[in-house]
C-alpha positions in Angstrom: 44.4 13.7 -3.9 46.1 15.8 -1.2 46.4 18.7 -3.6 42.7 18.4 -4.5 41.7 18.3 -0.8 43.8 21.3 0.0 42.1 23.2 -2.9 38.7 22.2 -1.5 39.7 23.2 2.0 40.5 26.7 0.7 37.2 27.0 -1.2 35.3 25.8 1.9 37.0 28.0 4.5 39.3 25.4 6.0 43.1 25.6 6.0 45.1 22.7 4.8 43.6 19.6 6.5 44.4 16.3 4.9 43.2 12.8 5.4 46.5 11.8 7.1 46.8 14.8 9.3 45.3 15.6 12.7 42.8 18.1 11.4 44.6 21.0 12.8 43.6 22.8 9.7 40.5 24.4 11.1 41.4 28.0 11.3 42.0 29.5 14.7 39.3 32.1 15.6 36.8 31.1 13.0 33.1 30.4 13.6 30.2 28.6 11.8 28.8 31.9 10.8 32.0 33.1 9.3 32.4 29.9 7.2 28.9 30.2 5.9 29.4 33.9 5.1 32.4 32.9 2.9 30.3 30.5 1.0 27.7 33.2 0.5 30.4 35.4 -1.0 32.2 32.7 -3.1 29.2 30.5 -4.0 26.2 32.9 -3.8 24.0 31.1 -6.3 24.9 27.6 -5.1 22.0 25.7 -3.4 22.4 25.3 0.3 19.1 23.7 1.3 16.9 21.8 -1.2 13.4 20.5 -0.6 10.6 19.6 -3.0 8.3 21.8 -0.9 10.3 25.0 -1.6 12.4 26.6 -4.2 16.1 25.9 -3.5 17.6 28.2 -0.8 21.0 29.5 -2.1 23.9 30.4 0.1 23.1 34.1 -0.6 19.5 33.6 0.5 20.7 31.5 3.5 23.0 34.3 4.6 20.2 36.9 4.4 18.1 34.6 6.6 21.0 34.2 9.1 21.6 38.0 9.2 18.0 38.9 9.7 17.4 36.3 12.5 20.7 37.4 14.2 19.6 41.1 14.0 16.2 40.3 15.6 17.7 38.2 18.4 20.3 40.8 19.2 17.6 43.5 19.2 15.6 41.3 21.7 18.5 41.1 24.1 20.0 37.7 23.2 23.8 37.6 23.0 26.1 34.9 21.8 25.9 33.1 25.1 22.1 32.9 25.3 20.7 29.4 25.2 17.7 29.2 22.9 15.7 26.0 22.7 14.4 25.1 19.2 11.4 22.9 19.1 10.1 22.7 15.5 8.5 19.8 13.6 11.0 17.9 11.5 11.6 19.4 8.1 13.6 22.1 6.3 12.3 24.9 8.5 13.6 23.1 11.6 17.0 22.8 10.0 17.0 26.5 9.1 16.0 27.5 12.6 18.7 25.4 14.3 21.4 26.6 12.0 20.4 30.3 12.4 20.4 30.1 16.2 23.7 28.2 16.4 25.4 30.8 14.3 24.7 33.7 16.6 23.6 32.2 20.0 23.6 28.7 21.5 21.0 26.4 19.9 19.4 23.7 22.0 17.5 21.4 19.6 14.6 19.6 21.3 12.8 16.5 20.2 9.2 17.4 19.2 8.0 14.0 20.2 8.7 14.6 23.9 5.8 14.3 26.3 4.8 17.3 28.5 6.4 15.6 31.5 9.7 15.1 29.5 9.6 18.7 28.3 9.2 20.0 31.8 12.3 18.0 32.9 14.3 19.4 29.9 13.4 23.0 30.6 14.3 22.6 34.3 17.7 21.3 33.3 18.7 23.4 30.4 18.5 27.0 31.8 17.2 28.5 28.5 16.8 32.1 27.9 14.1 31.5 25.3 12.2 28.8 23.4 11.6 29.0 19.6 8.3 27.4 18.4 6.1 27.5 15.3 3.8 30.5 15.1 0.4 29.9 16.6 1.6 26.8 18.5 -0.3 26.0 21.6 1.9 23.1 22.5 2.7 21.9 26.0 6.3 23.1 25.4 5.1 26.7 24.9 2.9 26.5 28.0 5.8 25.1 30.0 8.1 27.9 28.8 5.5 30.6 29.8 5.1 29.1 33.2 8.9 29.5 33.7 8.8 33.1 32.4 10.9 32.1 29.4 10.7 34.3 26.3 8.8 32.6 23.5 10.1 33.2 20.0 7.5 32.5 17.3 8.7 31.4 13.8 6.4 31.8 10.9 7.0 30.2 7.5 7.8 32.7 4.7 5.3 30.9 2.5 4.8 31.3 -1.3 7.0 28.3 -2.0 10.0 29.9 -0.3 12.1 28.4 2.5 12.4 31.1 5.1 11.4 32.1 8.7 10.0 35.3 10.0 10.5 35.4 13.8 8.7 37.4 16.4 9.8 37.7 20.0 8.4 39.7 22.9 11.5 39.7 25.0 12.1 42.3 27.7 15.5 44.0 27.9 17.6 46.2 25.7 19.5 45.3 22.5 22.9 43.8 23.0 26.1 44.5 21.1 26.5 42.1 18.1 29.9 40.3 18.6 31.0 37.0 17.1 30.9 34.0 19.4 34.2 32.6 20.8 35.1 29.6 18.6 35.6 27.6 21.7 32.1 28.3 23.0 29.1 26.1 22.3 27.4 26.5 19.0 24.7 24.0 20.2 24.0 21.9 23.3 22.6 18.4 22.9 20.6 16.9 25.8 21.3 13.2 25.5 20.1 10.2 27.6 22.7 8.4 29.6 22.5 5.5 32.0 20.6 7.5 34.5 17.3 9.3 34.1 18.9 12.7 34.1 20.1 13.7 30.6 23.6 14.8 30.1 24.3 18.2 28.4 26.8 18.0 25.6 28.2 21.4 24.5 29.6 21.2 20.9 31.7 24.3 20.1 32.2 26.1 16.8 35.8 24.7 16.7 34.5 21.1 17.4 32.0 21.3 14.6 34.5 22.8 12.1 37.0 20.1 12.9 34.3 17.4 12.6 33.2 18.7 9.2 36.8 19.0 8.0 37.4 15.3 9.0 34.3 14.1 7.1 35.2 16.2 4.1 38.6 14.5 3.9 37.4 11.0 4.6 34.6 11.1 2.0 36.1 13.6 -0.5 33.2 15.9 -0.1 33.0 18.8 -2.6 30.5 21.6 -3.2 28.8 19.4 -5.8 27.8 16.9 -3.2 24.3 16.8 -1.7 23.4 15.0 1.5 20.0 13.5 1.9 19.2 14.6 5.5 16.8 12.0 6.9 18.1 11.8 10.4 16.3 14.2 12.9 18.3 17.4 13.4 17.8 17.3 17.2 20.0 14.3 17.4 23.8 14.5 17.3 24.3 12.4 14.1 21.5 14.3 12.2 22.8 17.7 13.2 26.5 17.2 12.9 26.8 14.8 9.9 23.7 15.5 7.8 23.2 19.3 8.4 26.3 21.1 9.4 28.8 19.0 7.5 27.2 19.6 4.1 26.8 23.3 4.7 30.3 23.8 6.1 31.9 22.0 3.1 29.9 24.1 0.6 27.6 21.4 -0.5 23.9 21.2 -0.1 21.3 19.5 2.1 18.3 17.7 0.7 15.5 17.6 3.3 12.5 15.4 2.3 9.1 16.8 2.9 8.0 13.3 3.5 10.3 11.5 5.9 8.7 8.1 5.1 10.9 5.6 3.3 7.8 4.8 1.3 8.6 7.9 -0.7 12.1 6.5 -1.5 11.8 6.8 -5.3 10.8 10.5 -4.9 13.7 11.1 -2.5 16.1 9.9 -5.2 14.3 11.2 -8.3 13.5 14.7 -7.0 16.2 15.6 -4.5 19.1 13.8 -6.3 21.5 13.4 -3.3 25.0 12.0 -3.7 25.1 10.5 -0.2 23.1 9.9 2.9 24.0 8.8 6.4 21.7 6.9 8.7 21.3 3.9 11.1 20.7 0.3 10.2 16.9 0.5 10.6 16.6 3.0 7.8 19.1 1.1 5.6 16.9 -2.0 6.0 13.8 -0.1 5.0 15.6 1.5 2.0 16.7 -2.0 1.0 13.2 -3.4 1.2 11.9 -0.6 -1.1 14.8 -0.7 -3.5 14.3 -4.4 -4.1 11.0 -3.5 -5.8 12.8 -1.4 -8.5 13.5 -3.2 -11.8 16.7 -1.2 -12.1 17.5 0.4 -8.7 20.9 1.7 -9.9 19.0 3.9 -12.5 16.9 5.4 -9.8 19.5 7.4 -7.9 22.5 9.7 -8.1 24.2 8.4 -4.9 28.0 7.8 -4.9 28.2 6.4 -1.4 26.1 5.6 1.8 27.2 6.0 5.4 26.0 3.8 8.3 26.5 4.3 12.0 24.8 4.3 15.3 24.5 0.5 15.6 26.1 -2.5 13.9 24.9 -3.0 10.3 24.0 -6.6 9.5 26.2 -8.1 6.8 23.4 -9.2 4.6 21.9 -5.7 4.6 25.2 -4.1 3.8 26.0 -6.6 1.0 22.5 -6.4 -0.6 22.4 -2.6 -0.4 25.7 -2.3 -2.2 24.7 -4.9 -4.8 21.2 -3.4 -5.5 22.2 0.3 -5.4 25.7 -0.2 -6.8 27.5 2.1 -4.4 29.7 1.5 -1.3 28.1 1.3 2.1 30.6 2.7 4.6 30.3 2.0 8.3 31.8 4.6 10.7 32.0 5.3 14.4 31.3 8.3 16.5 29.5 9.6 19.6 27.6 12.6 20.7 30.5 13.7 22.7 33.2 13.3 20.0 31.5 13.3 16.6 33.0 10.8 14.1 36.2 9.2 15.1 36.7 6.4 12.6 35.3 5.5 9.2 35.7 3.3 6.2 36.4 5.4 3.1 35.1 5.1 -0.5 37.3 3.1 -2.9 40.2 3.3 -3.4 40.5 4.5 0.2 41.0 2.0 3.1 37.8 0.0 3.6 37.2 -3.2 5.6 33.5 -4.3 5.6 32.2 -5.3 9.0 34.4 -2.8 10.9 34.0 0.8 11.8 37.0 1.7 9.6 40.3 3.4 10.6 40.5 6.2 13.2 41.8 9.7 12.5 45.5 9.4 13.4 46.3 9.8 17.0 42.7 10.2 18.2 41.6 6.7 19.3 43.0 3.9 21.5 41.7 0.7 22.9 42.8 0.3 26.5 42.6 -2.1 29.4 42.9 -1.6 33.2 44.5 1.7 34.2 44.4 3.0 30.6 47.0 0.6 29.3 46.9 0.4 25.5 46.0 -3.1 24.3 47.6 -5.0 21.4 45.8 -5.7 18.2 42.8 -8.1 18.6 42.3 -7.6 22.4 39.0 -6.2 23.6 39.0 -3.1 25.8 37.4 0.3 26.3 37.5 2.8 23.4 39.1 6.1 24.4 39.2 9.1 22.1 40.7 12.6 22.0 41.3 15.4 19.5 39.7 18.6 18.2 36.2 17.1 17.7 35.9 16.0 21.4 33.7 18.2 23.6 35.3 20.1 26.5 33.1 18.3 29.1 29.5 17.8 30.1 27.9 21.0 31.4 27.4 21.4 35.1 28.6 17.9 35.9 32.0 17.8 37.5 31.6 14.3 38.9 30.6 13.0 35.5 33.5 14.7 33.8 35.9 13.3 36.3 34.8 9.8 35.5 34.6 10.5 31.7 38.0 11.9 31.1 41.5 10.6 31.8 44.7 12.4 30.9 43.0 14.2 28.0 41.2 11.1 26.7 37.4 10.7 26.7 36.2 7.3 27.9 33.4 6.3 25.5 32.1 3.3 27.5 32.2 1.3 24.2 34.1 -2.0 24.1 36.2 -2.4 21.0 39.3 -3.9 19.4 41.7 -2.8 16.7 43.2 -5.2 14.1 46.7 -5.1 12.8 45.8 -2.5 10.3 44.0 -0.2 12.7 40.4 -1.1 11.7 38.1 -0.7 14.7 35.4 -3.3 15.7 32.9 -2.8 18.4 31.7 -5.5 20.8 29.1 -3.8 23.1 28.9 -1.2 25.8 30.1 -0.9 29.4 26.9 0.9 30.2 23.2 -0.1 29.9 21.9 2.3 27.2 19.4 0.6 24.9 20.2 1.2 21.2 16.9 0.7 19.5 17.7 1.1 15.8 20.0 4.1 16.5 17.6 5.6 19.1 19.5 5.8 22.4 17.1 5.1 25.2 17.9 5.4 28.9 16.4 2.4 30.9 16.0 4.8 33.9 13.6 7.0 31.9 11.3 4.0 31.5 11.8 2.8 35.0 10.7 6.2 36.4 7.6 6.3 34.1 6.5 2.8 35.1 6.9 3.6 38.8 4.4 6.4 38.4 1.7 3.7 37.8 -0.1 3.0 41.1 0.2 -0.8 40.7 3.9 -0.9 40.1 6.3 -1.4 43.1 9.5 -2.1 41.2 10.5 -1.7 37.5 13.5 -2.3 35.3 13.8 -1.7 31.6 16.3 -3.7 29.6 17.4 -4.4 26.0 16.4 -7.5 24.1 17.8 -8.6 20.7 15.8 -7.6 17.6 16.4 -8.8 14.1 15.9 -5.4 12.4 16.5 -2.8 15.1 19.5 -4.5 16.7 18.0 -4.0 20.2 14.4 -3.4 21.4 13.0 -2.3 24.7 11.6 -4.6 27.3 10.7 -4.1 30.9 9.9 -6.1 34.0 7.8 -5.0 36.9 6.9 -6.2 40.3 3.4 -5.1 41.4 2.4 -3.9 44.8 0.9 -6.7 47.0 -2.7 -7.2 46.0 -2.4 -4.8 43.0 -3.6 -5.9 39.6 -2.4 -4.8 36.2 -1.7 -6.1 32.7 1.0 -5.4 30.1 -1.6 -3.8 27.8 -2.7 -1.5 30.6 0.8 -0.5 31.4 1.6 0.2 27.7 -1.5 2.4 27.5 -0.4 4.3 30.6 3.1 4.8 29.1 1.7 6.4 26.0 1.0 9.4 28.2 4.4 9.3 29.9 7.0 8.6 27.3 7.7 9.2 23.6 6.4 6.3 21.6 9.8 4.9 20.6 10.6 4.4 24.3 7.5 2.3 25.1 8.4 -1.4 25.7 6.8 -3.9 23.4 7.3 -6.6 26.0 6.4 -6.0 29.6 6.9 -8.9 32.1 5.1 -9.1 35.4 7.4 -10.9 37.9 7.4 -11.8 41.5 10.8 -10.3 42.0 13.6 -8.7 39.9 17.1 -10.3 39.9 19.4 -8.3 42.1 23.1 -8.3 43.2 24.5 -8.4 46.7 24.2 -4.6 47.0 20.5 -4.7 46.0 21.0 -3.2 42.5 18.8 -4.7 39.8 20.8 -6.8 37.3 19.5 -5.8 33.9 21.9 -8.1 32.3 20.3 -11.0 34.0 16.9 -9.9 32.8 18.2 -9.9 29.3 19.8 -13.3 29.7 16.6 -14.8 31.2 14.0 -13.1 29.2 15.8 -11.7 26.1 15.0 -14.5 23.7 11.9 -14.0 21.6 8.9 -16.1 22.7 8.7 -19.4 20.9 5.0 -20.0 20.4 4.0 -23.6 19.3 3.2 -24.0 15.6 -0.5 -23.4 14.8 -2.5 -26.7 15.0 -5.6 -27.5 13.1 -8.7 -26.5 15.0 -10.4 -29.3 17.0 -13.8 -30.5 16.0 -16.5 -28.0 16.8 -14.1 -25.1 16.9 -14.7 -22.2 14.4 -12.2 -22.1 11.6 -10.0 -19.0 11.5 -11.8 -16.0 10.0 -11.0 -14.7 6.5 -9.5 -11.6 8.1 -7.2 -13.8 10.3 -6.1 -15.7 7.2 -5.5 -12.5 5.3 -3.5 -11.0 8.2 -1.4 -14.2 8.6 -0.5 -14.0 4.9 0.4 -10.4 5.2 2.5 -10.8 8.4 4.4 -13.7 6.9 5.2 -11.6 3.8 6.3 -8.6 5.8 8.2 -10.5 8.4 9.8 -12.8 5.8 8.9 -15.9 7.8 6.4 -18.7 7.0 6.8 -19.9 10.7 4.7 -16.9 12.0 1.4 -18.0 13.6 -1.7 -16.2 14.7 -0.3 -16.2 18.3 3.1 -14.7 17.5 3.9 -11.2 18.6 4.5 -8.9 15.6 7.4 -7.1 17.2 9.1 -10.2 18.8 8.9 -11.9 15.4 11.0 -9.2 13.8 8.6 -6.3 13.2 9.4 -2.7 13.9 7.7 0.7 13.7 8.4 1.0 9.9 7.0 -2.4 9.2 4.0 -1.8 11.5 3.1 1.3 9.5 3.3 -0.6 6.3 1.2 -3.4 7.7 -1.5 -1.1 9.0 -1.8 0.7 5.6 -2.5 -2.7 4.0 -4.9 -3.6 6.8 -6.8 -0.4 6.0 -7.3 -1.7 2.5 -8.5 -5.0 3.8 -11.2 -3.6 6.1 -12.1 -0.4 4.4 -11.4 1.8 7.4 -8.6 4.0 8.7 -6.7 2.2 11.5 -5.1 4.1 14.3 -1.5 3.2 15.0 -2.3 2.7 18.7 -4.4 -0.3 17.9 -1.3 -2.5 18.3 -0.9 -1.6 21.9 -2.2 -4.7 23.7 -2.9 -6.4 20.4 0.5 -7.5 19.1 -0.7 -10.9 17.9 -3.2 -11.6 15.1 -5.5 -13.4 17.5 -5.6 -10.3 19.7 -5.8 -7.9 16.7 -8.7 -9.5 14.8 -11.5 -8.7 17.4 -10.4 -5.0 17.4 -10.4 -4.8 13.7 -13.7 -6.6 13.5 -15.2 -3.9 15.8 -13.6 -1.2 13.7 -15.0 -2.8 10.5 -18.6 -3.2 11.9 -19.8 -1.5 8.7 -19.2 -3.2 5.4 -15.9 -2.4 3.5 -16.3 0.7 1.5 -14.1 2.5 -1.1 -14.6 5.7 1.1 -12.4 6.7 4.0 -13.7 9.4 6.3 -11.1 11.5 8.0 -11.7 14.2 10.6 -15.6 14.0 10.5 -15.9 16.6 13.2 -14.1 19.3 11.3 -15.8 22.6 10.8 -15.0 23.1 7.1 -16.9 21.7 4.2 -16.0 18.1 3.3 -13.7 17.4 0.4 -14.4 14.3 -1.7 -11.0 13.3 -3.0 -10.5 10.6 -5.7 -6.9 9.7 -4.9 -6.4 7.6 -8.0 -3.7 5.4 -6.5 -4.2 1.8 -7.5 -0.6 0.9 -6.7 -0.3 1.7 -2.9 -3.9 2.0 -2.1 -4.1 5.7 -1.2 -0.8 6.0 0.7 -0.2 9.3 -0.9 -3.5 10.7 0.3 -2.5 10.0 4.0 0.0 12.8 3.8 -2.5 15.2 2.3 -5.0 14.3 5.1 -2.4 14.7 7.8 -1.3 18.2 6.5 -4.9 19.5 6.3 -5.5 18.7 10.0 -8.5 18.0 12.1 -10.6 20.9 11.0 -10.9 19.7 7.5 -13.1 16.7 6.8 -11.7 14.7 3.8 -13.4 11.7 2.3 -10.8 9.8 0.2 -12.3 7.6 -2.6 -10.5 4.5 -3.9 -10.2 3.9 -7.6 -12.1 0.9 -9.0 -10.3 -2.3 -9.0 -8.2 -1.7 -5.9 -9.8 -4.6 -4.1 -10.2 -6.7 -7.2 -13.7 -5.5 -8.1 -14.6 -4.9 -11.8 -13.5 -1.6 -13.3 -16.1 0.4 -15.3 -15.1 0.8 -18.9 -15.1 4.6 -19.0 -14.4 7.6 -16.8 -18.0 8.6 -17.0 -19.2 5.3 -15.7 -16.7 5.4 -12.9 -18.1 8.7 -11.8 -21.7 7.4 -12.2 -20.9 4.4 -10.0 -19.4 6.6 -7.2 -22.2 9.2 -7.3 -24.8 7.4 -5.1 -22.1 6.9 -2.4 -21.3 10.6 -2.4 -24.9 11.6 -2.1 -25.3 9.1 0.7 -22.5 11.0 2.6 -23.8 14.4 1.6 -27.3 14.8 0.4 -27.1 18.3 -1.1 -24.5 20.9 -2.1 -22.4 22.8 -2.2 -19.9 20.1 -3.1 -16.1 20.2 -3.0 -14.4 17.6 -5.2 -10.8 16.7 -6.0 -8.6 14.0 -7.5 -5.2 13.0 -8.6 -4.4 11.9 -12.2 -7.2 9.5 -13.2 -9.0 10.5 -10.0 -9.0 14.1 -11.2 -10.8 13.1 -14.4 -13.4 11.1 -12.4 -13.8 14.1 -10.0 -14.4 16.4 -13.1 -17.1 14.0 -14.4 -18.7 13.6 -11.0 -19.0 17.4 -10.9 -20.8 17.2 -14.2 -23.3 14.6 -12.9 -24.0 16.6 -9.7 -24.6 19.8 -11.6 -26.9 17.9 -14.0 -28.9 16.7 -11.0 -29.3 20.3 -9.8 -26.6 20.4 -7.2 -24.1 23.2 -6.7 -20.4 22.4 -7.0 -18.2 25.0 -5.5 -14.8 23.7 -6.5 -13.0 20.9 -8.4 -9.3 20.4 -7.5 -7.6 18.6 -10.4 -4.1 17.3 -9.5 -1.9 16.7 -12.5 -3.8 14.5 -15.0 -2.4 14.5 -18.5 -3.8 17.2 -20.8 -4.2 14.9 -23.7 -8.0 14.8 -23.7 -8.1 18.6 -23.4 -6.0 19.3 -26.5 -7.8 19.2 -29.8 -4.8 17.7 -31.7 -4.2 14.8 -29.4 -7.9 14.2 -29.0 -8.3 14.0 -32.8 -5.4 11.6 -33.0 -6.9 9.2 -30.4 -10.3 9.4 -32.1 -8.7 8.4 -35.4 -6.9 5.5 -33.8 -9.8 4.2 -31.7 -11.6 2.2 -34.5 -8.3 1.1 -36.1 -6.4 -0.4 -33.1 -7.1 -2.7 -30.2 -7.9 -1.0 -26.9 -4.6 -2.2 -25.5 -2.7 -0.4 -28.2 -4.8 2.7 -27.7 -3.9 2.7 -24.0 -0.2 2.3 -24.9 -0.4 5.2 -27.3 -2.0 7.4 -24.6 0.8 6.5 -22.1 3.4 7.5 -24.6 1.7 10.8 -25.2 1.6 11.4 -21.4 5.3 10.6 -21.1 6.1 13.0 -23.9 4.0 15.7 -22.2 5.9 15.3 -19.0 9.2 15.2 -20.9 8.5 18.5 -22.6 7.6 20.2 -19.3 11.0 19.3 -17.8 14.0 21.6 -17.5 16.8 21.0 -20.0 19.0 19.2 -17.5 16.2 16.9 -16.4 15.5 16.1 -20.1 19.1 15.0 -20.6 19.0 12.8 -17.6 15.7 11.3 -18.7 17.1 10.7 -22.2 20.1 9.0 -20.7 18.0 6.7 -18.6 15.7 5.9 -21.5 18.7 4.9 -23.7 20.8 3.0 -21.2 18.7 2.0 -18.3 15.6 0.0 -17.9 12.3 1.4 -16.6 12.2 0.8 -12.9 8.4 0.4 -12.7 7.0 -2.9 -13.9 3.8 -2.8 -16.0 0.5 -3.0 -14.1 -2.7 -4.6 -15.4 -4.7 -1.8 -13.7 -2.5 0.8 -15.3 -3.4 -0.7 -18.7 -7.1 -0.7 -17.8 -7.0 2.9 -16.7 -4.9 4.0 -19.7 -7.6 2.6 -22.0 -10.3 4.5 -20.1 -8.4 7.7 -20.1 -7.5 7.4 -23.8 -11.2 7.1 -24.6 -12.3 10.0 -22.4 -13.7 13.0 -24.2 -14.6 15.6 -21.6 -17.0 18.3 -22.5 -16.6 21.9 -21.2 -18.1 22.5 -17.7 -18.5 25.9 -16.2 -17.3 25.1 -12.7 -14.7 26.7 -10.4 -11.6 24.6 -10.8 -7.9 24.6 -9.8 -5.4 22.6 -11.8 -2.3 21.7 -9.7 0.5 21.2 -12.3 3.5 19.1 -11.5 4.5 16.8 -14.4 1.7 18.0 -16.7 0.9 21.5 -18.0 -2.7 22.4 -17.1 -3.1 25.2 -19.5 -5.0 23.1 -22.0 -7.7 22.5 -19.4 -8.8 26.2 -19.8 -10.8 25.0 -22.8 -12.8 22.8 -20.5 -13.3 25.0 -17.5 -13.4 28.8 -18.1 -13.1 29.4 -14.4 -9.8 27.4 -14.2 -6.8 28.5 -12.1 -3.5 26.8 -12.8 -1.1 26.5 -9.9 2.5 25.1 -10.3 3.4 22.8 -7.5 6.8 21.1 -6.7 7.6 17.5 -7.4 7.1 15.1 -10.2 3.8 13.6 -11.4 4.4 10.6 -9.1 5.6 12.6 -6.1 3.5 15.8 -5.9 1.2 14.3 -3.2 4.1 13.1 -1.1 7.3 15.0 -1.5 6.5 18.7 -1.6 2.7 18.5 -1.1 2.7 21.4 1.5 2.3 24.2 -1.0 -0.6 22.4 -2.7 -2.3 21.8 0.6 -1.7 25.4 1.7 -3.3 26.8 -1.5 -6.2 24.4 -1.4 -6.8 25.1 2.3 -7.1 28.8 1.5 -9.6 28.1 -1.2 -11.7 26.0 1.1 -11.5 28.6 3.9 -12.6 31.3 1.5 -15.6 29.2 0.4 -16.5 28.3 4.0 -16.3 31.9 5.2 -18.7 33.0 2.4 -21.3 30.3 2.8 -23.2 28.5 5.6 -21.6 25.2 6.5 -24.6 23.4 7.7 -25.7 22.4 4.3 -22.3 21.0 3.3 -21.4 18.9 6.3 -21.0 15.2 5.4 -22.9 12.6 7.4 
């Protein structure tokens, strides 16, 4: 193993580090840029960044991007010591922007969720030379930068299915000489919340990052064939160091999902094919929930290990994840200031579940008073040192004096080492709230609450949470005579804080507990108010009282299922009962299906119980439930009627499409029949005929824009026929990846011969097999081999669905006639060329992703193309006749 690691070190630009050494192998005088350039020379065609939204970016292409951005920044006067803030939406382009800036200047990644007030604070603190934002952005950050006379660098997507950035900057000043940064200088600076409201600035040098990557390479045996699923935000320490730079610096690749929701888990694994991922317990819990739904989860992925950090991982989550996915789950320990300092290793390496693993030799100690090393088993403060530890907080001499002692960094964590050197953590000396891996400063929340006119005193504190580990609570004392409510305060905080910082529980007290010096005792608040509220069990309604509504009963069933507790009542708080933001999103998606309306996420503020939520939902659902969802009704483009075809998750895929189109584009999504248990018409034509009156109720006359996915694409095509037969004009039909079986003469003839001879169920089964063969033949050779292996040795992960059978029969019996209508076929798993027989005006566009995932992972190119088609139609015709009512 040592010889193999040394060989890999040479390939990846490191010199001779080994798992048992101190990591001194990082070459003196080398930078991030120089290591990546070596990869571009030695591994030019090896993928560096992979996303379903783009063609793979090779190391050769990555180097071209880095060189061009570096040239433009130098021409604009930015040298290797210039601090450039990077504020980009999460995704592959944000990763590329941060890496490019860090290789030639000093990157300062910024959280795009920050409020305008928080952005102002950051820009005042950071002393940036420029701010990089998406092209055309009119964000508060851009406005704040312009007020401060900072140069604004605009980054435009390369487009055409390629990952790339074209930057434009109007910086005054002359070009600077292009020199390589000092390896000891910062590659990036991470603003991180501490125990005070003022963020600390952590500089992480090129040498720090190379040593950190070298360490993870040795621990986890990383090679260029490894691919990391990067699901942690790149503006956080863990996301940037572990899941972005480490894969690149070790010659591997990064897989960046276009859809960051764990609801796209099967597509993460099926399309991106990572060999590892690293995240906090909240995401592991969500992955576990979704993986339980797979018939054979081990057949659905290519992972060889999973890494967990940021907060303690519950034993049952770790054990179940290992059992269901069949790979080791390895806890590790690190910090923003020091990167990863200890880790459990994949078998046969040292691994002790429930601990953070063993530290890199000579870099970690557990100490007592005066820095005295403590014997095994005793609790003390964790101190760390070594080449991955930062040089010190920027512009904070007092903070550095307290944080460092004789070359050791004092982490503030309380830990212990066992006889074999495995580290366990037992809490923090400080007061930082660790909400599912999100580190939140209580002082930030205090300051925001004190800006409310009714609040005289405020103190945020951590409370236990079954999924997140910790959640945020706050207590306030109002001014004499002032009135406020927790719901009003949460509404106020929506304008002041990022959503993950807003307390789900706010207490209004007469006084806050304080010590003899007058300092608020947050620990006492946690001890007194930290336990979840215990509401009495629901009692039968007294005589004369109205029985619970059907909606209340439905919600209670839903909440009990999601929260995994039959003890939940209509008066229990969703979040105090174990809910979190991921579960809340899943819950609201199902609520939308219940009431037939889109539900804003903010509806839960001030309505955390079913009893509080039902009246709001009742008002929202004042009109009868409908299979139509109207999004962005005030948009200035023609409406798109979209048959989403998703009878499994109820249109979840369509949410991503609607989100990407934006507010200017009205989209009316239409459910497939049977989604709410109603009868399913026996044919595609009758499905279209049933939906036609509802479409004409929304839009009385043409021109019409129609679209649909899979079975929904067929219904959209037939609806176009009906509209045209009624004298209406149809401008476009967007058909997303239905099978081409009904469009091919040979397969049509085969089904026609079978129809009178076999039962409908067998006909539907035959259609499904033809569709699978069609997808198989469209695959690349390597994908075909993997698919054949799964078919031979592994079970199908998706259980059969009764609705799938019904729709398969209807699609097998469908015989579409040619229709002269402008159409686009978006081809993912199925080849659309056969549809040219049915629509002479057809355009076939290849889109990334599989048949199942083309509306979630990688939907951006599809939306981009369809948006341009809609824009072209809108610019050439008056919009007044095509606006939906």
